[in-house]
N, C-alpha and C positions, 0 to 999 in steps of 0.2 A: 860144770861143764864146760867143755870143750868148744872150740870157736864153730865147728860143724854142728854141734847141738844147739848152742845158742841161734845160729840163722835158721836152723830147720824150726826150733820152739817159736820165735818170733815172725820168721817170713812164710812159713809153709802155712797154708789154708785149714783152719782147723775150726770145727762150728761151735765148738765147745767155747775156744779163746776168742771167737769173735762175738759170740752171744753174751757171755759173761764178763769177759776182760775189757771188752770192745777193742779187740785188735782189728780195725776196720781196713788199716793199711795191708791186711792179708790178701785182701781182695784183688791187690795190684802184684804185690809182692813173690806171691807164689809163683807168678810166672817164670821169673827168674832165678828160682832154685831148682836145681835137679839133684837126680839120684846119684849118678856117676857121669863120667866122662862119655860114655857110650849114648845115654840118654840126652845129653847137650848136644853132642854129634849129631845124631839123628833129627832132632829139632832144626838145628843150624842148617843141616843140609836141605829139609823141607822149606824152611824160609828162604834159602837161596836161591833153590829151583824154581820156586813159585813166587817169592814175594818180590823179586828184581823186577820181574816184568808188569807186577802188579804196581809197583812203585812207581815205574815209569810210566804207567797208563793212568795212574790217579794221582800221581804226585808225591812228593816225600810228606807234606803235612797231613793229608788227607789219608795217605798210608799209615804214617803213625797214630792217628786218631783212631783209624780203622782197627790197627793191632791192639792197642790198647782198651779200647771200648769191648772190641769182642772178647779179647782175653779176661777182662773183668767181669763181663756177661756171663762168661761160661764158670768162671768162679763162684758169682752168686747164684747160678741154676745149680750147681753142685752143692753149694752151702746149703739152698733150700732142701736138696736132696737126702743130705748128711743130717740135717736138723730134724726133719719130720720123718725119716728113718732111725733116729736114735745113734747116727754113727759118729759117736763125739769122738772115737779114738782116732779117727783118720786125720792125717796129715799129707793135704794135696799139693804136689809139687810139680812144676813143670809146665812147659808153653804149650804143649800140644794142643790145647783148647783153642789158643790164638792161631795156632799153625793150620789146625784145620780150618779156621775161618779164611784162612789166606789161601789154602788150596780152593774151597769153595767161592771165594772170589775172583781165582785165576779163573775156574771154570765160566765163570759169566761173563768176565771180560775175554776168553780167550777159548769159547766153545768150539772152536774148531780145531784147536788143538790137540795133538797125537801125544799122548804119553806112555812109554815103554815101560811095562812093570818087568823087571829084571832085564831089561835091557832087550827083551824079544817079543813080547806080547802088546802089540798096539792097542790104546783104549784114546777115545776120546773123552776130553778133560770131564764133562757131565757125566759120562757112562761110571767114569772112575770114581766121582762123588758118590754115586747111588750106590755102586757096589762097596765102597769103604764105608756107608752109612750103614748097610747090612750087614756086612762084616763086624761092624762096632756094636750094633744092636743083637746080633747072635753072640758076640762075644761075653757081652754084660751079662746074659742070661745062661751061659753055658760053660764059661770059663772061670777058673778059681784063680787066674792069675792077679798080680796086682796093680793092674792097669786100670786107670777111671774111663772106661770105656765110654761113659755117659758124658764126661766133659769134653770128649771128642766131637760126640753128637750135637752137646750145647753150643761147640765151636762153630759147628753148622747152623745151628738154630740162629745163634745170634749175628752170625754173617748174613742169613736170609733175611731178618729183621733190620739189621742196620741198610740193607740193601733198600727194602720195600719201605723204611721209615725215612732216613736219611737222603738216599739217593734217587728214590721215587721209580725205580726199576722192578721189576717182579722178574726175579732169577727165571721160575718156570717159563713163563712168556719167551724169555731170552731163549732159552734152549729149545723151545717148540719152536719158535720160527726161524732158529738156525737150520735146524733138520728138515723143515717142512719143503715140499718139492714146488 
């Protein structure tokens, strides 16, 4: 077994290995493994663009806690789906669940922020979250790619839970109040 296979086997999130071999660390380690340099690059670009502002807004300790908890919860929710649908051959890798949580949090803290898609299409941050959720939901059911679209959605869900439970903030109320006349 070469180093990549070793890391993938022990670090990627796999429902069988967690359930039967008790590889519980995979709920965290999967976030730090990526398929290739492109996968890592785009996750880190998202973290750079949205994470820096968010970290300044909530502080480094809270940001780290948020990132690790939402990424872990995304993994837990994905594990449950894999387990109850019998997908024991899936190995989940990547930080996308946590990155989507960061995007969600950015939209809560900076709801008036305008994000330019492809550098030309302006979208308010909350609208971008809604559109991404629709795209991920559609992709989950109508795409045959090898992307964990549900894990992305679980990133949004875990961020929402974090805001409601830990911070006492209801994101939808923030967005409604921002655009109320």
